C-alpha positions in Angstrom: 153.9 106.5 153.4 153.1 103.3 155.4 155.2 100.0 154.0 153.9 96.5 155.9 155.4 92.9 156.0 155.7 90.4 153.0 152.3 89.3 153.0 152.1 85.6 153.2 151.3 82.9 150.6 148.2 82.8 149.8 145.7 80.1 147.7 146.2 81.8 144.2 150.1 82.6 144.7 151.1 79.2 144.8 152.3 77.7 141.0 152.4 74.0 140.2 155.5 73.4 142.1 154.4 74.9 145.3 151.4 72.7 145.1 153.3 69.7 144.5 155.0 70.7 147.7 152.1 71.5 149.6 150.6 68.5 148.8 153.4 65.9 148.9 151.8 63.1 150.7 149.2 62.7 148.0 149.0 61.3 144.7 150.3 63.3 142.1 147.5 63.6 139.9 146.0 65.3 143.4 148.0 68.7 142.3 146.4 68.3 138.5 143.0 68.1 139.8 143.7 71.4 142.2 144.7 73.0 139.4 142.0 72.0 137.0 139.3 72.7 139.6 140.9 76.3 140.3 142.0 77.7 136.9 139.6 76.1 134.5 136.3 75.6 136.7 136.9 78.5 139.0 135.8 76.8 141.8 136.8 77.8 145.8 138.9 74.8 147.3 136.0 73.9 149.3 134.0 73.4 145.7 136.4 71.2 144.6 134.9 67.9 145.0 137.2 65.9 142.6 139.8 65.8 145.6 138.7 64.5 149.4 137.2 66.4 152.0 140.4 66.6 154.3 142.3 67.5 151.0 140.0 70.4 150.8 140.4 71.9 154.1 143.8 71.7 154.3 144.2 73.8 151.5 141.7 76.3 153.5 144.0 76.1 156.4 147.6 76.4 154.5 146.6 78.3 151.5 144.2 80.5 152.0 142.3 83.2 150.1 143.8 86.9 150.0 140.3 88.8 149.1 137.9 89.5 152.1 134.5 91.3 150.5 133.8 94.6 152.0 131.4 95.9 149.9 130.1 94.8 146.1 128.5 97.6 143.9 126.1 97.6 141.1 125.1 100.0 138.3 124.5 100.1 134.8 121.6 97.6 135.2 123.8 95.4 137.1 126.8 95.1 133.9 129.0 96.8 136.1 130.1 95.5 139.0 132.7 97.0 141.4 134.0 95.4 144.9 136.1 96.5 147.5 138.2 94.2 148.9 140.6 93.9 152.4 143.6 92.4 152.3 145.0 90.3 155.6 146.7 93.6 156.6 143.7 95.8 156.2 144.6 97.7 153.0 142.4 97.9 150.7 141.7 97.4 146.9 139.2 97.5 143.8 138.2 95.4 141.4 135.6 96.1 138.7 133.7 93.6 136.2 132.5 95.0 133.1 129.7 92.6 131.4 129.1 92.7 127.5 126.0 90.4 126.0 128.7 87.9 125.1 132.1 88.7 126.9 133.0 90.1 129.9 136.3 92.8 131.1 138.3 93.0 134.5 140.1 96.1 135.7 142.5 94.8 138.2 144.3 96.9 140.3 148.2 95.6 141.1 149.0 97.8 143.9 147.4 98.5 146.9 147.5 102.6 146.7 149.6 104.5 144.2 153.2 106.3 144.4 152.7 108.2 141.5 150.7 111.2 142.8 148.6 112.2 139.7 146.7 114.9 141.9 143.6 113.8 139.5 143.2 110.7 141.0 141.9 109.4 143.9 144.3 106.2 144.4 147.4 109.0 144.0 145.6 111.0 146.0 146.0 108.7 148.9 149.5 107.1 148.5 151.1 103.9 148.3 151.0 100.9 151.1 152.3 98.1 149.0 152.7 96.0 145.8 150.4 93.3 145.5 151.1 89.7 145.0 150.4 87.9 142.1 148.2 85.8 144.1 146.6 88.8 145.3 145.9 90.2 141.6 145.4 86.5 140.0 142.8 86.2 142.7 140.6 89.5 141.7 139.9 88.1 137.8 139.1 84.7 139.3 136.7 86.1 141.5 135.0 88.4 138.9 134.7 85.4 136.2 133.1 83.5 139.1 130.2 86.5 139.3 130.4 86.9 135.2 127.2 84.4 135.2 128.6 82.5 132.4 130.0 84.9 130.4 133.7 84.0 129.4 136.3 86.7 130.9 137.8 87.8 127.3 140.1 90.9 128.8 141.6 92.0 131.8 142.9 95.5 131.7 145.5 96.4 134.7 143.9 99.6 135.4 142.7 100.1 138.7 144.3 100.8 141.8 148.9 101.0 141.5 151.1 101.5 138.3 151.4 97.8 136.8 155.2 98.4 135.9 156.3 99.7 139.6 155.9 96.2 140.5 156.8 94.4 137.4 157.4 90.7 139.1 154.4 90.3 140.4 152.4 91.9 137.4 154.2 89.9 134.9 153.6 86.5 136.9 150.0 87.2 137.3 149.8 88.0 133.5 151.7 84.6 132.5 148.8 82.9 134.8 145.9 84.8 132.6 147.9 83.5 129.4 148.4 79.8 130.2 145.9 78.9 132.9 143.0 81.4 132.1 143.3 80.9 128.6 143.1 84.8 127.9 144.9 85.9 125.0 148.0 88.1 125.4 146.4 90.7 123.4 143.7 91.0 125.2 145.8 91.6 128.7 146.4 95.2 128.7 149.1 96.6 131.1 149.0 100.9 131.6 151.7 102.6 133.1 151.8 106.7 133.3 155.4 106.2 131.6 158.3 104.6 134.0 160.1 103.9 130.6 162.5 101.1 132.6 159.3 98.7 132.8 158.2 99.6 129.5 161.6 98.6 128.1 161.4 95.0 130.6 157.9 94.7 128.7 159.0 95.1 125.4 161.7 92.4 126.4 159.1 89.9 128.0 157.4 87.2 125.7 154.0 88.0 125.1 152.9 90.5 123.0 150.3 92.3 125.4 148.7 95.3 124.8 150.4 98.5 126.1 148.3 101.5 127.3 150.4 104.9 128.5 148.4 106.9 131.0 149.8 110.2 129.1 147.3 113.4 129.4 149.8 115.9 128.9 151.5 116.6 125.6 154.1 119.0 126.8 156.3 118.7 129.3 154.9 121.7 131.4 151.9 120.8 132.0 152.5 117.2 132.0 155.2 118.0 134.8 151.9 119.1 136.9 149.8 116.3 135.9 151.7 113.6 135.9 154.4 113.9 138.5 156.7 111.0 137.3 157.4 113.3 134.1 159.9 114.9 135.5 161.8 112.0 135.8 161.0 110.2 132.1 160.2 113.0 130.2 157.9 112.8 126.9 160.6 112.7 124.4 162.1 109.3 126.1 158.8 108.0 126.5 158.1 108.5 123.1 161.3 106.6 122.0 160.3 103.7 124.7 156.5 103.6 123.2 157.5 103.3 119.6 160.7 100.9 120.4 157.4 98.5 122.0 155.7 98.8 118.5 158.6 97.6 116.5 159.8 95.0 118.8 156.1 93.2 119.7 153.8 94.7 116.3 151.4 95.9 118.4 149.8 99.7 118.6 150.1 101.2 121.7 147.4 103.0 123.1 147.0 106.7 124.5 144.6 107.3 127.7 143.8 110.5 127.5 141.8 111.8 130.7 140.0 114.9 129.2 139.8 117.9 131.8 138.4 121.1 131.4 140.3 124.0 130.7 143.4 121.7 131.0 144.0 119.7 128.3 141.2 120.1 126.1 142.3 122.9 124.3 143.3 122.9 120.5 146.8 123.3 121.7 146.3 120.3 123.6 145.2 118.7 120.4 147.7 119.9 118.2 150.4 118.2 120.4 148.5 115.1 121.0 148.2 114.7 117.9 151.7 115.0 117.0 152.8 112.7 119.7 150.0 110.0 118.6 151.5 110.5 115.1 154.9 109.9 116.0 154.5 106.8 117.6 151.6 105.4 115.8 149.4 105.4 118.9 145.4 105.1 118.9 144.0 107.6 121.6 141.4 106.6 124.4 139.9 110.0 125.2 138.6 109.0 128.9 135.9 111.6 130.5 137.5 112.6 134.0 135.3 110.9 137.1 135.6 113.9 139.8 137.6 113.0 142.4 137.2 115.2 146.2 140.9 116.2 146.0 141.1 117.6 142.8 139.1 120.8 142.2 138.4 120.9 138.5 135.8 118.5 136.0 136.1 116.3 133.2 135.7 118.4 129.7 131.6 118.4 128.9 130.6 115.8 126.7 130.1 118.2 123.6 134.0 118.8 124.1 135.2 115.5 124.4 133.4 114.9 120.9 135.0 118.1 119.3 138.4 117.2 120.8 138.0 114.0 119.2 137.1 115.4 115.9 140.1 117.5 116.2 142.5 115.2 116.6 141.5 112.8 113.4 141.3 116.2 111.4 144.8 116.3 112.0 146.0 113.0 111.7 145.5 111.0 114.5 143.0 107.6 115.4 141.0 108.5 118.6 137.8 106.9 120.5 135.8 108.6 123.0 135.4 105.5 125.5 131.9 105.0 127.1 132.3 105.4 130.9 130.4 103.2 132.9 129.7 103.3 136.9 129.4 106.9 137.6 126.7 105.8 140.2 129.2 103.6 142.1 132.3 105.3 142.6 133.4 104.5 139.4 137.2 106.4 139.3 139.8 104.0 140.8 140.1 104.3 144.2 137.1 106.4 144.5 135.4 103.6 146.9 138.2 102.9 148.9 138.8 106.7 149.8 135.6 106.7 150.8 135.1 104.0 153.0 138.2 105.0 154.9 136.6 108.9 154.7 133.6 107.0 156.2 134.9 104.7 159.2 133.4 102.0 158.0 133.6 98.7 159.6 136.1 96.5 157.9 133.5 93.3 159.2 130.3 92.9 156.9 129.9 92.9 153.4 127.6 95.4 152.2 126.0 95.6 148.5 124.9 98.9 147.4 124.0 100.6 143.9 121.6 97.9 142.8 119.9 98.6 140.4 
């Protein structure tokens, strides 16, 4: 496991007070102009023409951007974009922008790598590098918003690389920035977890009623211990109680994420166990076709089985939806693009644009 020194503060790490300190020799209204330029107008510092050119250059030098684009891929006729970014220390993360006729959703990473070791996840197969800073998380959304072609970013989902609740402080500060400064509804921000109960409890005590999604993938402890190793520390019964507490305290239905794996968790018995948990926690089940990864020797359930499994869940009294999969031709699963980039020994210099259709 590689650990890096603490990253330097970058542009989107700074809050209003820190910008005021950085610009202490400028009139106070300059700070407001910078903040409005960054978060309302979504401009790069060099494009905030309401502030002097010398101040723009100073921001570029003293509060640099965190992300360097290595690759940008397009899929779904240009409606899905996936970035591979390089951080200051060479670690790589991914961001996905999904465009719809009147809105856009951004899927962000919260860590470089992941320590949860879920075998079917490309990020988990690669291991953990470090937590992302607040600024590194926020900058992903701002960069994606600039690329959204005038469509408003209406939703942010923490379903990219990493376990957001293992990086709770920086994740939550980013949530507050999305809500307070980018204007997103708390209900339009989804925090996904493999089941870190202490983090769920922190989320329960926090001020904003974000959407909680639990990546369950197995509904008995024996199978879940194998698929999601953190289950050995936080078993299903305790996890269900944390989910129930979140729903009761926040008035928000919890989502269960279930990647359907052929012959592993798509059997009739799995449907019965999952339906029982969904009824107990009053959760909604999102069924996800498993994206293939080189490090996991099984495949996702075929489409016919996905819909049969959904129908069986509904017969058993659970609410379930089959999630539409996007970007299969551009390494859609979290961590796949970074893994392929590393395995190819690609240069970290010139950005490459792939997969445009």
